[in-house]
N, C-alpha and C positions, 0 to 999 in steps of 0.2 A: 796225509795225517792232519787232523784239525789242530789249530794253534792252541785252543783251549780244550782241555779234556772234559769228559763227561762229569767228573766230580767237581771240577772247578766251575762248571756252569751253574751249579746249584747254589753257590755262595751269593750273599746279598749284594756284594760290591759288583760282581760280574753281571748279575741280573740288572742292577741299576745302570751299569755302563752299557749293556745291550739295549735297554729301554731308551737311554739317552741317544744312542746311535740311531735307533729306528725313528725316534721323534725328529731328530735333525734331518734324516734322509726324507722323512715324510714332509717336513716343512719345505725342504728344498724342492721336492716334487711339486708341492702346491704352488711355490713361487714360479715354477716353470709352466704349470697348467693354467694359472690364473690369466697371464697375458694372452695365452692362446684362446681361452674361452672368451675373453674380451674381444679378440679379433673375430672370432666366429659370430659373436653377438653383433658386432659392428657390420658384419657382412649382410645382415638383413635390414639395415637402417636406411633411412632417406634423410633429407635435410631437416625435417621436423624433429626427429629424435637423435640426430647425429651427435649432439652434445651431451647426451646422457650416457655415462659409462656404467656398464653392468655386465654380468656374466650371462645374462639372458636378454633377449629383446623385449622391451617393456610392452610392446603392442601384443605380445603373446598372451598377456594376462590383463591388460588394461584397455577396455573398450574406448575410453576417451582418447588415448594415444592413437589407437587404430583409427578412430573417427578423424582426428587431425591429419593423420597421414593420407587418409582417403580424400579429404577435402583439398589438400594440397595437390594431389594428382588430378582431382576433378577440375580444379581451376588451372591445370597445367602449370602449376608452380608460380602463377602470377598473382602477387598480392594485390595489385590494383584491380584485377578482375574480381577477387573475393570482395574487396571494398565495394565494388559496384553491385555485385549480386546480393550482399548481405547488409548493404547501407551502413558500412563502417562500424560493424559490431566488434571487430577486433583489429589490432594493429598488425598482427602477423598470424601465420598458421599456428605457431607454437602457443599463442595466447587464446586461440579460439576455444570456447566452451560449447558443448552441445546445448540445444534448447532445454529449458528446465522441464518442459512438458511436451509430450508428443500428441499432436492432434491428427488422428487418422483421416478425418474428412477433408483436410487440406490436401493431402496426398491423393486421396480418391477422386476428388473433383478435378484436380489438375490433370491427372492421367485420363479421366473420362473426357475432358475437353481435348486433350491431345489425340486420343484415339479417333475422335470424330473430325478433327481438323488438321492433323499433322500433314496430310497430303498437300495442303495449301502452303505450308511453310517451306522456305528455301534456304539457300546458303547464307542469306543476310539475316536470318532469324535466330540461328543457334550455332554453336560450335560444339565440337566433339570433345568430351571429356577423356582423360588419359590418352591424349593424342601426341603430346611431346613433352619433354622435360630436359633439365640440364644434366647431361652426363648419364642419362638412363634411357632405356627403351620401354616406355609405358605400354600398357595392354593394347590399345588401339593403334599405336604406331607399329607394334609387331604384327597385328592382325592385317594392317594395310600392306605391309612388306610381304607377308605370306600370301596375301591376296594377289599381289603383282607376280610373285614367283609362280603361283598356280597358273596365272593367265599366260605366262611366258615360258613355262616349262622349267623354271629355275635358271634360265639362261640370260645373263646380262646382255650378251650380244644380240639375242633375239629381241629383248626389251628395247634396246637402243635402235634396232631396226624398225620395229613396229611404231615407236612413238617419237622417232627422230630426235633422240636425246643422246647424251654422251656420258652417262653415268659410269664411274670406274669401279664402284663396289656397291653392295646392297645397302650400306649405311646411308647412302645419298637418297634412297627411295623413302623420303619422309616429307612432311610439311608442317611448318610452324604457322598455323592459321591464326593470325592476330589482327587486331584493329578492325573487326567486322563492322563496328559502328562508325568508323571514321570515313571521311569523305573520299580518301584515296583508295579504299578497298573496293575492287570491282568484281571479284570472284571469277575473273576470266582466266581459268587455268588452261595451260598448254602442256604438251609433252605427256609423260605418264600420269600427270596430275588430272588429265582429262577423266581418268578412271576414278579419281578421288570422289567426285560428286555422287557417282553411283554407289560407291563404297559407303560413304557417310550416310546416305539416304537409307540404306538397308540395315543399318545398326539398330539395336533395340532403343526404344525411346528413353529408357532410363540412363543411357549413355549420352544423351544430348543435354546440354546446358543452354537453355534459351536465354538469350541476351536480355538484360534489363536496361531499356532506354531511360527509365526513371533514374537508375543508379548512374548510368553514364552522363546524363544531364547534370546530376549532382556533382559528380567527380570532375567534370569538364568545366563547369561554370561557377559553381558555388563554393566548393571546398577550397580551392586554391586562393580565392578572393578573401574568404573569411577564416582561413587558417584552420579549417575543420572544426570551428567553434560555432555550435548552433546558437548559443547565447549572443555571440558577436553579430551573427547574421540577423537574429531577431531584433537586436537593438538598432542595427544599421538600417534595416528595411521596414521596421515597425510591423513585424509579423509576430505570430505567437505559436510557431511550430514547436512540438514537444520532442520530436526526434526526426532524423533524416528520412525515415520511412514514410512520413506523412507527405513528403514533396513528391508530386507526380509531374511527369512531362505531359502537359495538356495536349489533347488532340488538335485543337485550334488555338490561335493566339489568346492567351488569358488576359484578364484585366488584373490590375493590382501590381504589387511590387516585383513579381517574377516575370513581368512581361518583357522588359529589355533583355533578360537573360534567355528567355525562350526565343526571342527573335534572333539573337546572336547565335545561339546553338543551332537552330533549325537552318538559318540561312548560311552559316559559315562552317559548321562542324559536322552535322548529322549526315550519315550516308545517304546519298541522293535517292537510293532505292527505298528509303522509308519516308519519302516526301511525295505527295501528290498535290495537284493543282485543282482548285475549285473551278467550275465553269466560268466564273467571272474573269479568270485569267485568260480565257481562250483568245480574245481579240489582241491582247498585248503579245501573246505567244505567236500568233499568226504574223503580226506586224514585225516582230523581231526577226522571224524567219525570213520574211520578204526583204527586209532591209539588209540582212546579211548576204543572202544568196541571189536575190533579184530574179533569177531564172529558175523556174520550178524544176527543169530538167537537171540543173546543177545540184539542186537541193536533193532530188530523188537519188542521184548518183552518189552524193556524199552520205546521205542518211541511209541509203539502201532501202528506200520506200518507193511507192508508186502513186503519190498524190496527183491528181489531175491539174490542180491549181492551189494557190496559197490559202484560199478561203475554205478549203476542204481539210486542212491540217487539223488534226484532233489532239486532245490532251491524252497522253498515253497513261494507262494504269499500270503498265509494266514495261520497264525500259530494257533495252538490250545491254549486255555487260561490257561491250566494247564498241569502238567506233566513234564517229563525230556526233551522233545524236545525243548520247548521254553527256558529252562534253558541252554541247550547246545548251542542253537542259540545265546543267549545273551553272553555267554562266547566267542564264536567265533567272534562276532562283536567287543567285547571289547578288545580282546587280539591278534587276528590273522588277521582278515580282514584288508586290506589296505583301507584307506579313499576313494580312487577312485573307490572301489568296491561297495560303499554304495550309496543308493538312498533313498530320503525322499518321503514319500507319505502323502498328507493332502488334506483337503477339499479346502483350499486356492489355492493350486496348480491346482486342478481340475477346480476351479472357473475361474482362469486366462485363462486356455485353452479354457474353454467354452465361455468366453468373446471374446477371439481371433477368435473363429470360428463364433460367432454371428456377430461381428462388422467388422472383417477383417482388418480395418485400425484404427490405434490408435487415429488418429485425430477425427474420428467419435465417438469413446468412450469418448474422452475429451469433445466433444460438448454435447453428451447425458448426461454425468455426470456433466456438467456445470463447468468444470475445467478451471481455469484461467480467466482472464479479456478479454473482447472484445475491450474495449477502456479505456483510462486513467480516464475518468470522472466517471467510476464505482467504482474507488478505494476510500474508505473512510478513513479518517485519524484516526487511533486508538488513543484514549485519554490516554491509558496506554500502557505499554510495551507489544507488541505482542510476547510473550516469546515462543510460540509454533512454530515459524519459525525463524531460526537464521539469514537468509538472510534478511527477512523483518525487524527483530529486528535491524539489523545492519544499514539499511537504516533509520529507525525510530530514532535510537539513534543519528546518524549524523545530521539528520534534526533538532531534538529538541535542540541539543547542539550548532549547527552552523548556522542554517537557520531560525528557528522559532523566532517570536518576543519574547524577554525575558519576556515581560509583560503577555504573555499567558501561561508561564510555572508555574507549581505548584510543591512544594516539600512536600512529605508526612512526617508527624511527625515521622515515623518509622526510618527516616534517621538521627536521633539525634546522634547516636554514631559515624557514619561517619563524620557528621558535626563537632562534638567536636574534633575528631581526626585531622581533617583538620585545625581547628582553633588553636589547640595546636602547630601546625607547624608554624602558622603565629604569634601567641602570646605565645611563650614558657615560662613556669614558672619553678618553682623549681621541680626537680625530675619528669620531664615529664608532669607536670600538666599545666593547663591553667592559664595564667596571667590575672586574672579578671580585674585588674586595667587598664592594657593596652587595654583589650577588651572593657571595658566600655568607656574609653576615646576616642578610635577610632570610636566607633559606637554610642556614645551618649546614652548609656544604663545604667542601674543601677542594674545589677544582683549581688546578694550576694553570690550565689553558682553556680558552673558550672552545677550542675544537673538540675537547672531550666532553662537552656539555650536550647531552641529548634530552629531549623532553621526556618526563616520566611517562611510562607506558600507561599507567592509571593514575587516578587522583592521589597526590601525595599526602602524607600525614601532617607535615609542617603547615601551620595555619597560613602563614604569609605565602608560601609556595602554593598551597591549595587555592587561595584566592586568585593569584595571578594565573595559575594553570587553568582555572575555570574561565577567567577572562579571555585567555588565549583561545580556548576551545569554542566559546560562545561567540566571539567577535572577530577572530583573526584567522583561525586555521581553515585551510581549504577542505572541502568535503572529502576529497580523495584521501585525506590523511586521517579520517575519523572512522572508528569502528564501534560496534555495539556488542554486548554479550546477548545471549538468547532469552533473557528473562524480562524483557520489556514488551512482550506481545500485548499484554492487557492494557498498558498505557497507550500503546500505539493504536489499538482499536478504538479505545475511548476518544482519543484525540481525533481520529478520522470521523467517528460517529458524530461528535460535537460539531465538527467543522462542516460536514456535508449533509448530515441528517438522513439522507437516502442514498443507497449504494448507486442508483442510477445517476445521481448528480456527480458522484465520484468518477464513475465511468466516463462521463462527459468531460469532466475537468482534466482527467488523465488521458483523454483521447484513446480509451480502450475499446470503444464501440464505434462503428462506422455509422455515419448519418446518411451516406449516399453511396451507390455502387462505384462512382468515380474515385472514391477514396481507397478502394480495395487494391492492395498490391498483389503481385505474384510473390508469394512468400517462399523464395528460394531456400531460406534458412531452414524452414520446416520441411520442405519438399526434399532437399538434399539429405537431411537427417533421416527422413522416412526411407529414402533409397538406401542409405547406409545400413539401417536396421534390416531392411528386407534382403539385402544381398551381402550381409556381413560375412558369411562363410566364404563366398567367392572372393570378396575383397581381402580377406585374411590370407587365403592361399595365394593370391596374386602378389601380395607383399612378401610372403615367404619364399616364393621362387623367382621373383622378378630380377633381382641382381644376378643370380646364378644363371638364369636363362640368357641374360645379356652377355655374360662371360663366356658361356659355352657357344653362343652364337658367334661371338668374335673369334674364338679359338678354332671352331670347326668349319665355319663357312666363310669367314673373311680373311683371305690370305692363306698361306701354307705353313703357318707357325707350328701347328701340331705335327704335320708330316715332317717338316724340317727337323724338329726336335727328336722324333723317332729315328730318322735316318742318322742324325748327328750322334745320338747315344749308341746306336748299334755299331757305327764305325769307330767310336771311341772305345767300346768294349772290345771289339775284334782286334783293333790296333794294339791295345793294352795287353791283350792275351797273346799276341804274337811277338811283338818287338821286345817287350820287357823280359819274358822268359828266355828268348834267344840270347839276349845280351847277358843276363845273369848266368845262364847255363855255360856260355862260352868262357866267361871269367872264372866260373867254379871248376870246370873240367880241365881247362888249359891254364896252367899257372903262369900267366903273362908277367913279365918283369914289372910292368906298369899297372898291374891290377889295382893295387891299393891307391895309386895316384888317380886312377880313373874313378875309383870309389869316392875318393876325397872330392874330386870335381863334382861328381854327381850329388854328393852330400851338401856341397856348398850351394847348389841351386835351391836347396830347401831353406837356406838362411835368409833369402830375400823374398819379400812379398811378390805375389805372381805378377802384379801390375808393373813392377820394375822392368820386366821384359816386354811389357805391352807395346811400347813405342818401337823398340828395335824389331820385334816380331811383325808389327804393322808395316814398317818400312821394307822389311824383307819380302813380305807377302805382296806389297804393292810393286816392288821391283820385279817380282816374278809373274806379275799380272794375275795373281790368284785372289784378289779381293772379291767378296761376294760369291765365294765358292765354298764347298765343303772342305777343300784342301786347306784353306785359311784357318778353318776351325780345328782340323785334325793335326796337321803337320807340326805346329809349335808344341803340342803336348804328346807327340808320338812316343817319346821315351820319357819315363818318369824316374827321377833319381831314387825316390823312396821305394818304388815298387822293385827296381833292380836290386837295391840294397837288401830288401826283404827277401826276395827270391833267391839271391846269391847265398845268403845265410841259410836258407832252407835247403838249397841243393848241397851246400857244404856239409850239412848235418846228415845227409844220406850216406849209408855205409858204402865205402869204396868197393867192397866185395861184389855189391850188386852190379856195378859197372864192369868189373873185371870178369865175372861170370858170363855176363852178356857178350862181352868181347870174345871170350873163348868159345862161345856157342856160335860165333860168326855174325853177331848182330851188327848192323851198320850203326853209324853215329846217329842218324836220324831215327832209327828204331829205338836206340837207347834213350834218346831224348823224348820221343813221343810215347813209347810203351812203358818206360820205367819212370823217368824224371817227372814227366807231366802227369802220369797216372797217379803217382804218389802225392803230387801237390795239388789235388783237386780242391781241398778246403781252402788253401791260401789263394788259389786261382779264383775261387768264388769270391773271396774278399776283395781281390783286385778288380774283378769284373763289377762288383757292386760299387766300389770306390770310383772306378772310371765312369760308371753310369751316373753317380751322384755328382761328380765333378763336371760332366758334360751337361747334365740336366740343369744344374744351378748356375752354369757359366753365364754371366750377364755382360760384364763390362768389355771383355775381349770380343765377345760375339757382337756386342753393340758397335765396336770400333771397326772390325773387319768386315762385317756384313750389314752395311747401311741400306741396301736395297731391300724394299719391303718384302719382296718375294723370297728373301733368304733369312728373314727374321726367325729367331727361335722363340720358344714360349716366353722365356724371361724377357727378352727384348720386346716381344708383343705386349706383355703385361705392363712393362714400363711405359710403352707408348700409349696403351689404353688408359693407364692411370692419369695421364696428362690432360685427358679430355672427358673423363668420366666422374661420377660422384664418388665420394669417399667410400660409400657402401659398396659400390661395384668394385673398387680397388681392393677392398678387403675380401670380397668374394672371390676375386681373382687369385689372391694369395692363398686363400683356403683351398681352392681347386688345385693350385700349383703344388701345395703341400701334400696332396693325397698320394701321388706316386711314390715320393720318398718315404712317406709314413707306411705305405703298404709294403715297400721293400723291407723296412725295418721289422714290421710285424711278422711278415711271412718268411723272412730269410735270416732272423736273428740267430737261429741255431747254426746256420752255416757261418755267420760272422764269428760266433763264439768259437766254433771248431777251427776257423782259420787263425784265430789268436792263440788257441791252446795248443793245437797239434804241433806247430813248429817248435814250441817250447818243449813239448814232450819228446819230440824227435831228438 
């Protein structure tokens, strides 16, 4: 019978109460759903977007976020590598913006060059994108692992036998290929990595990232010395570079300010496989070999060569990857060879020669690659400091400070420290502080502490404040703190036209057009963005499935966690359905004098947290030698006080006449128990089975204590161990996967659960 009758439901108060109850319940449901949705969203993320909290992954709808995620995995999560490839365009992957304009010809020419020349390139010229990461299995790491599984029939024992390795699990079948440009990298792989060279060679060209020796030269020799400040370098070396992209690693020793840096880089840092000797070095090379070995037979034995005499030794164009010969060659380069004898080889240099052959005229290349402006009206006014081009930045800075309407200038709040320093000079107080009284009097403000003073975002109304604000903007503020509104384009174009007269002169001043093929870089920034646009769908689905693929791979193929969990849950259900009903039935049918005392003891076990018994149970299992067995998992929870209490109450509620009739008909106690008591208790037995499954499935701490052997880990223990070494996104994906069985149990068995709760009450 309903609590509220049909008539009562029609009143306004009851309807308002009902609406309020539904709203509260709905809000409660939302507060439960929101964290779960955030967890699901986080399960698709990587390091780039891990700090953004939302109920959906941002890269699902934001191409810029997807682009940043892709570049992160393309660079194998190495920020230094991105700095080398992109010439320091961004401090981190999260701050990287895509190119403002896509130039298809850059992509087309690059891949035309690769298709004609890639067979000449070797392990020292490129690395594989999406090859490794921190706490994740990227695309090509998984491909290589599957490649090895296919070659060995999926047997680790077979792989260890074939390649004389001792890998314990498939996780170890991977390679972090770093330092290709460094002197210590020899590319001499052994074991199962012998197969890696063939694997990497057969991957599609778009999954290769060709190294930039130009960028590596900059990052190794120039950036550390000049603190990544191009202006500081120009001032120190008396050069006039406008950006890092202008700097190239010359094929031979250059003249000018970069010469000592070139010498140090080539002689001491660059991988020896990128250095060749000119014929002028032959005599010195032969003399060095003769002085060291004296006997040509000893040299041949050591170098594994067959020279008849020392004067027949040649300069090699390709070195072996191991042995004494590359060691001696390295010593000769570092200590004996003159810098003018050395020649650098790289894909970048080959590419420049190929472009020169294809286009013939540098102006044609400038046109094809859309370098420079054709007319002034194409030039857009940057609203913030164009820091990647010092010449353009200089013009922008002058324009903002001297030509632009002051009302269009904006100051960033980050300029507070500079602003306060400037104001302390105008309103000096005691011991270098700001005189707040003078400041407030001049500007009609009422600040109580200088820490609360921020520069006005735009030009203030107060005449004194306006004067000093303009002085700060024009003479003191750093470019990075200045911004413009979008209504200054006309003045900007007029300023540039008056200064340069012809757009060709502006292109030269801003270094927007190349004067020679030796100035042309490999524009990885454009190329990688073109690759992203071309393969965006594939990239999207890779990020969508990547974390879950790793989780399933860990659960299904690395260890026995999944099988252990299934066995554990089945044993827990069977034991719960056997032991608890027998105990409850015995206490219900036979009125033992100590029945209520036993019930009290059983109920007392519910008063303490489960882990209170963790240490005693562990010690008992250890005493019996049952650690790392299913006995250790099952025995401590074999009987459950709550289940026995629930079942006893249910059995007590059954009519005694049923049991008496069965006894008169000659039924045994087992028949009465099985045919009558158990048959009538199916709903509650289902609830007990589900509860036993849930308790066993989510058991972590006790399973972690008594089963520390990896072969006995359950899913919860395996997930915990996985989260210690994987990315946050993989950890959340593991939690989502782990929640599926319990969620499915609730969805598909909720009617049984309700019946198990309601039926005993109705009985």
